[in-house]
Structure formats: structure tokens, C-alpha cells
C-alpha positions in Angstrom: 3.5 67.5 22.3 -0.5 68.5 20.9 -2.5 70.4 23.7 -5.8 68.5 23.8 -8.7 70.7 22.1 -11.2 71.5 24.5 -13.6 73.5 21.7 -14.2 70.3 19.8 -17.5 68.9 21.5 -17.4 64.9 21.9 -18.9 62.3 23.9 -18.5 58.8 24.6 -20.9 56.2 24.6 -20.4 53.0 25.8 -22.2 50.1 26.0 -24.5 48.0 28.3 -22.8 45.3 30.8 -19.5 44.2 30.1 -17.9 41.3 32.4 -14.4 42.6 31.9 -11.0 40.8 33.1 -7.9 40.9 32.3 -4.9 42.9 34.4 -4.6 46.7 34.3 -1.2 49.1 35.0 -1.7 52.3 36.4 -0.3 55.2 35.1 1.7 57.8 36.5 0.6 60.7 38.6 -0.6 63.9 37.2 -0.9 65.3 40.9 3.0 64.4 41.1 4.0 65.8 37.8 3.1 69.2 38.1 4.6 70.6 40.7 7.7 68.8 39.8 7.8 70.3 36.6 7.1 73.6 37.9 10.1 72.9 40.2 13.0 71.8 37.7 12.7 75.4 36.6 14.8 75.4 39.8 17.5 73.5 38.7 19.1 73.8 35.7 18.3 70.4 33.9 15.8 67.7 34.6 15.3 65.0 33.7 11.8 63.5 34.7 10.9 59.7 34.1 7.2 58.6 34.0 5.2 61.4 33.4 1.9 61.3 32.3 0.6 62.4 29.0 -2.0 64.0 29.4 -3.9 67.4 28.5 -2.8 69.3 31.6 0.9 68.0 31.1 1.3 68.8 27.3 -0.9 72.3 28.3 1.8 73.0 31.4 4.7 72.5 29.0 3.4 75.2 26.7 3.7 77.7 29.1 6.6 76.3 30.5 8.4 76.6 26.6 7.3 80.4 26.4 9.6 80.9 29.2 12.2 80.2 26.7 12.5 76.6 28.5 13.8 73.6 26.5 11.5 70.4 26.9 11.7 67.7 24.9 9.1 64.9 25.8 9.7 61.7 24.4 7.7 58.7 25.5 7.3 59.3 29.2 10.7 61.1 29.8 10.5 64.9 30.2 13.8 66.5 29.7 14.1 70.0 30.6 16.0 72.8 30.7 15.8 76.1 32.4 19.6 77.7 31.9 18.3 80.3 29.8 14.8 80.9 31.0 13.1 84.6 30.6 9.9 86.5 30.6 10.2 87.7 27.3 7.3 86.0 25.9 4.8 84.1 28.4 1.7 82.7 27.2 -0.8 84.7 29.4 -3.6 83.0 27.5 -3.0 79.4 29.0 -2.3 80.7 32.0 -5.6 82.0 32.0 -6.8 79.1 31.2 -5.4 76.3 33.5 -5.3 76.3 37.6 -1.7 74.5 37.6 -0.2 78.0 36.5 -0.1 79.1 40.2 2.9 76.7 40.5 5.2 78.7 38.7 4.6 81.7 40.9 7.8 80.2 43.1 10.2 79.5 40.5 10.0 82.5 38.9 9.8 84.6 42.1 13.4 82.6 43.0 14.7 83.8 39.9 13.8 87.0 39.2 12.6 88.4 41.4 9.4 89.6 40.0 6.6 88.3 39.0 3.4 89.7 37.2 1.3 86.9 35.1 -2.7 86.4 34.6 -4.8 84.8 37.7 -4.6 81.4 36.8 -7.7 79.4 35.6 -9.8 77.3 37.9 -12.2 74.3 38.3 -15.6 73.5 38.7 -15.6 71.8 42.1 -15.9 74.9 44.7 -13.5 78.1 45.1 -10.2 77.5 46.1 -9.0 81.2 46.2 -5.6 82.3 45.4 -5.7 85.6 47.4 -4.4 82.5 50.2 -1.1 81.9 47.7 -0.8 85.5 48.0 -0.8 85.9 51.8 1.8 82.9 52.2 4.1 85.1 49.9 3.6 88.3 51.6 4.4 86.3 54.9 7.6 85.0 53.9 8.6 88.8 52.4 7.2 89.5 48.6 5.4 92.5 48.3 1.6 92.4 46.1 1.1 95.0 44.3 -1.6 92.8 42.4 -3.9 94.8 40.3 -7.5 93.7 37.6 -6.5 90.8 36.6 -3.4 89.7 37.4 -0.9 88.4 39.9 2.5 91.3 40.7 4.5 90.1 43.4 8.2 91.4 44.1 11.0 90.5 46.6 11.7 92.9 49.2 14.9 91.1 50.4 14.6 89.9 54.1 15.4 86.7 55.3 15.0 85.5 59.0 13.5 82.2 60.5 9.8 81.6 59.5 6.8 79.8 60.6 4.0 78.7 58.3 0.8 77.1 58.3 -0.6 75.9 55.4 -4.0 74.2 56.4 -4.0 70.9 54.5 -4.2 72.3 51.3 -2.4 70.3 48.7 -0.8 73.4 46.0 -0.1 76.1 48.6 2.4 73.3 50.7 3.4 72.2 47.2 4.5 76.1 46.4 5.6 77.2 50.4 7.8 73.8 49.4 9.4 75.5 46.2 9.1 79.0 47.3 11.6 78.4 50.5 14.1 75.6 49.8 16.9 78.4 48.3 15.4 80.9 51.1 17.8 81.8 53.6 17.5 80.5 56.9 14.7 78.2 58.1 10.7 77.8 57.0 8.9 75.6 59.3 5.4 74.5 57.6 2.6 73.7 60.1 -0.2 71.7 59.0 1.1 70.9 55.7 -0.8 68.4 53.5 1.4 65.1 53.2 -0.5 63.3 50.3 2.0 60.8 48.4 2.6 63.7 45.9 4.0 66.1 48.1 6.3 63.8 49.2 7.2 62.8 46.0 8.1 66.5 45.1 9.9 66.5 48.6 12.0 63.6 47.2 12.7 65.3 44.3 13.7 67.9 46.0 16.2 66.0 49.0 17.9 64.3 46.0 18.8 67.7 44.3 20.6 68.9 47.7 17.4 70.3 49.3 17.7 70.1 53.6 13.7 69.0 54.4 12.7 67.4 57.1 8.6 65.6 57.3 7.1 64.8 60.3 3.5 62.9 60.6 2.3 65.4 62.5 2.0 67.4 59.5 5.0 69.5 59.8 7.7 70.4 57.3 10.7 71.9 58.4 13.4 73.4 55.4 16.8 74.9 56.0 18.2 77.2 54.0 21.2 75.6 51.0 23.0 77.8 49.0 22.3 76.2 45.5 20.3 72.9 44.3 22.3 70.3 42.1 22.5 71.5 38.4 21.5 68.3 36.7 18.9 65.8 38.4 16.8 62.6 37.1 13.9 61.7 38.7 11.2 59.6 39.0 7.8 60.3 38.9 5.2 58.2 41.9 2.1 56.0 40.1 -1.3 57.3 40.8 -2.5 56.2 43.4 -6.0 57.8 42.7 -6.1 55.9 39.7 -5.3 52.9 41.6 -8.3 53.0 43.9 -10.6 54.1 40.7 -10.0 50.8 39.4 -11.1 49.2 42.5 -14.1 50.8 42.6 -14.6 49.5 38.6 -13.7 46.1 39.2 -15.7 45.2 42.2 -18.7 46.3 39.8 -18.1 44.8 37.0 -15.1 42.0 36.5 -16.4 38.5 35.6 -14.1 37.2 38.3 -11.6 39.4 39.2 -9.0 42.1 38.3 -5.4 42.6 38.9 -4.2 46.3 39.4 -0.5 46.6 39.4 1.6 49.0 41.0 -1.4 49.9 42.8 0.4 51.8 45.6 -1.2 49.9 48.3 0.8 51.4 51.1 -1.4 54.7 50.4 -4.4 53.2 50.2 -5.3 52.1 53.7 -8.4 54.4 54.7 -10.1 53.9 51.3 -9.4 50.1 51.8 -10.7 49.7 54.4 -13.9 51.2 53.8 -14.1 49.3 50.7 -13.8 46.0 53.4 -16.3 47.8 55.5 -18.6 47.5 52.4 -17.7 43.9 52.1 -15.2 44.2 48.2 -13.6 41.4 48.3 -9.7 42.3 47.7 -6.6 40.3 48.1 -3.4 41.7 48.8 -0.7 39.8 46.3 2.9 40.2 46.1 5.4 43.7 44.4 2.4 46.3 45.1 -0.5 44.7 43.3 -3.9 44.2 44.3 -6.4 41.5 43.3 -10.4 42.9 43.5 -13.0 40.2 43.0 -16.1 41.2 41.5 -18.8 41.7 45.1 -21.7 41.2 45.5 -24.0 41.5 48.8 -22.3 45.1 48.9 -23.2 47.0 52.3 -24.5 50.0 53.1 -21.9 52.3 54.8 -21.3 56.1 56.2 -17.8 57.6 55.1 -16.7 61.3 55.1 -14.4 62.8 53.2 -10.7 64.2 54.8 -7.3 65.7 54.2 -4.5 62.8 53.7 -4.5 60.1 55.2 -8.1 60.3 55.5 -11.1 59.4 52.9 -10.1 61.1 49.6 -12.5 63.7 48.2 -11.2 62.6 44.6 -13.0 58.8 45.5 -16.1 60.6 46.8 -18.4 60.3 43.6 -17.0 56.8 42.1 -17.5 55.3 45.9 -21.2 56.7 45.8 -21.4 54.6 42.4 -20.5 51.4 44.1 -22.7 52.3 47.4 -25.8 53.0 44.8 -25.2 48.8 44.7 -25.1 48.0 48.1 -28.3 46.6 50.2 -29.8 49.7 52.5 -29.2 53.0 52.8 -25.5 55.2 52.9 -24.6 58.8 53.8 -22.0 61.2 52.1 -20.1 63.8 54.0 -18.6 65.8 51.4 -16.3 68.4 53.7 -13.4 69.6 51.1 -15.5 71.3 48.4 -18.4 73.0 48.8 -19.7 72.2 45.1 -18.6 68.3 45.2 -21.8 66.5 45.4 -23.4 68.4 41.9 -22.9 65.2 40.4 -25.8 63.7 41.9 -28.3 65.7 39.8 -27.0 63.7 36.5 -27.2 60.5 37.8 -30.3 60.5 39.1 -30.9 61.5 35.1 -29.8 57.4 35.3 -32.9 56.3 37.4 -31.8 56.6 41.2 -33.0 59.4 43.5 -30.7 60.2 46.0 -31.1 62.9 48.6 -29.2 65.8 49.0 -29.8 67.1 52.5 -27.4 70.4 52.1 -24.5 71.3 50.2 -22.0 68.6 52.0 -24.6 65.6 52.8 -26.8 63.1 50.7 -28.3 59.8 51.4 -27.9 56.8 48.4 -30.7 54.6 48.4 -29.6 51.1 47.5 -30.0 48.7 45.9 -30.5 50.3 42.4 -31.0 49.6 38.9 -29.4 52.0 36.7 -30.7 52.8 33.5 -29.3 54.5 30.4 -29.2 58.2 29.7 -27.2 60.8 28.3 -25.3 62.6 31.3 -23.3 65.5 31.6 -20.0 65.7 34.0 -19.5 68.4 36.6 -15.9 67.9 36.9 -13.3 65.0 36.3 -13.7 62.6 39.3 -17.7 62.7 38.8 -17.1 62.0 35.6 -15.3 58.7 36.9 -17.5 58.1 38.1 -20.0 58.6 35.4 -18.2 55.6 33.4 -18.6 53.0 36.6 -22.6 54.1 36.2 -22.2 53.3 32.8 -20.7 49.6 32.9 -23.9 48.6 35.3 -26.7 50.5 33.5 -28.7 49.0 31.0 -28.6 49.6 27.2 -26.1 52.3 25.7 -25.0 55.6 27.7 -23.7 58.5 26.7 -21.8 61.3 28.5 -20.8 64.9 27.6 -18.0 66.9 28.4 -15.1 64.2 27.7 -12.7 66.7 28.0 -11.8 66.8 31.6 -10.9 62.5 30.9 -8.6 63.6 28.3 -7.0 66.5 30.3 -5.7 64.3 33.6 -6.0 60.8 32.9 -3.3 58.8 30.5 -5.3 56.7 28.0 -7.8 55.7 30.2 -10.1 55.0 27.8 -7.6 52.8 25.7 -7.3 50.7 28.7 -10.8 49.6 29.5 -11.4 48.5 25.7 -8.3 46.4 26.3 -9.9 45.0 28.7 -12.9 44.2 26.4 -15.0 47.6 27.8 -16.7 48.3 24.5 -16.6 52.0 24.8 -16.0 54.8 22.1 -15.6 58.6 21.5 -18.1 59.7 19.3 -19.2 63.3 17.7 -21.7 65.0 19.9 -25.0 65.6 17.8 
């Protein structure tokens, strides 16, 4: 395994106007892999198939190895042995750099009854405070003795039925599930997130003998089991967010059509309906294959991000690029994160002029001819939006801050190159 070097300054260069074709395979979900890796620490040995080889996974595994957990990662199969796990040499510096370090709290607390680690790092799309997580841990009788820059929680040994509200927060829902599968009595989580990667985590625990039920009114019930299975093999789902991203890619850039394999079409309902409203041409093939045709004469639409199964915030910026090529005026309402429209400042460098109404709303004026420029990325999904903008811009375009793509997408540049996109990693001068 190797960590992504976030200090190496490179950027991507993409050639103007590619009409691309062929078939693309969707990779496995980063959002499912990381919480399931953390949950694996509650069982003795776990074999996880279809784990993506991306920067955040490598970094997370380095942290786990510092807990004296044995890790073997070959191809996309990850084997974890936590039978000798301890807290003697925790890599606190890496925890500070990666947001998903928060996922370690339930497993460490369950095994040792006490955790004292730095506040995990965050990302650039807005504040996602850790105090909400601490509040939920206190609700299941952990005492908070945190000081300065460290999270310090300790078990108080009380158990009875508990009802909690996760307020649709994904990481909080995942942490509450992991924290309660071995807690005595019953836990009910109201307003739980039910994204596909949350469901995948529940499937992992159920295979490990946990007693969990889920209803589509966003309620999860966890009934205590004395122990989990000591050895488990499990499969990570494909990344439905990546599938959605490629729908937008190919609607704007394919020569005729692209087939997307492992598209998880059943998870795409809201997004696909909005694509159809914008007159994106698609065909549901067999065996979870989605065919996306080159789409001309796109139509302006209004859309609002929301919790799953609503329109995902992760697709807001790529979908905005699609709407730059639609006739008339579209409107975005971003209700999930306060800074997720900041990428519009970068797209303006490509001679597009959106109208920011407020931090959560913007107008998209189409049809707009984008021009080459050097742009930066505010976050991962904005980075993907930049690539889409490049593919429809005139002349060569450059983008900086490429570490986002290396951390969170498995070989997406290689996939694009196989589809005849002329794109290369160059030094940032």
C-alpha cells in the first residue's frame, strides 16, 4: 500500500473536444468501504471484496495498522485481523488529516471503553461539527471528557432502551449503527440516513449476526446480540455516485452512446427523472447496464438537493455543468452544505456567467460556450464538474488541486483515457 502524496503539486491537462465512446465499468463505493472497514474492527477477521484502491482508503488503513491491526490489501480484496488490536501507537497525525477518522470512535469505544484521539480532519464544503457525534455518544452513556484538540470519551456502563434522532446525517447514522450493535437492550434511530452505502453497512452487520431492521420511513431498530461472527467475508457495493457522474459525462461528450456497467439503476430514480426532464437520452438495458446517448437540445430545469432518495448534493455541481448546455435558465437550490456553490467562481473563468442569488441558490444561464482556462477545485465533486467542463470547452484546459480526485475516485483518469479522452497529469508550474 502507498499513501497519496498530497504535497506533490501536479495538475491535469485535457485536450479540447473529444467525442468518446466504448463501455465504462463503475468502481466500488468509497462511501461504503470506509465505514465497513471501521466496523470490521468489531469482528475478529474480515475479508472485504471490491474495496476501491484510492487515497482515502490507503490513509485510513495506515491509521488502522497503527492500532496493531493486521492488514493485507491485494488487488481489491482487503483482509483485516483485529484480534490483537491495541492503542499503544495510534497514528494521531493521520487522524488529523482525514475526516473519516470519526468512524473509528465506535469500534475503539466498544473494545476498550475509552478513546482519546485528535479531532478528525474535515473537508471544504462546509462545517460538519463533531459535537453532534459527541451528543449521540453521550445519549448512550458515554461521558465526554474532551479537552483542547482531542476527542475523549469514556463508557459509563449503563444500558437500556434508547431512542435517538440522526437528523438524516449519513456519518452519524453509520456511527450510531456501529456503536449500538453490541450495546445491551434496543436502540431505535429515527430520521436515519438510508443511502445505499448505509444499507450496505447494515447488510455487513446482519451477515455478522447483528439484529437490525430498517423501514423506509427512515427508522432503524437495533436489538442487542451478545457477540458478532468472528470471521466474515463481505462484498462492497458499486459506487452509484460515480455512475451518476458518468451519465452527465456521456450525455455531453459521447460520439453516439456509452454503456455504463454496474450502474445501480435502482438507486438512480430521482436523478434519472431529473435527467429525463432535461431531455437527456438514456436506455435501461439488461443486467444493470445503462446506455446514455449523446444528448442535444437540452432543456433548462429547476432542482433542489435533498437527502436520499432525493437529488444528491454530490451531483449538484456536475449537473450544473450539464445545464450550461441547456436552453434558457436553470435554477439550483443547494440545501445540504453552505459552501457547495463556491465552484461557480472557478467556472466563471471559462467565460460562463452564473448568477449567485445567495449562498444556497444560483441561476444557470444556457446555452453557454465554455472556453479554456486554468481552474482550481474546491472539493471532490466540484473537481469532477471541472473535468466535464473541460470536455466541452475549446482548446486545452488545466486544473489544479488534483489530490481530491486521487483520494476519492479509483482510476477515473485511466478510465477516461481508455475511452479516448486525451488527459494527462503534468507538473504544476
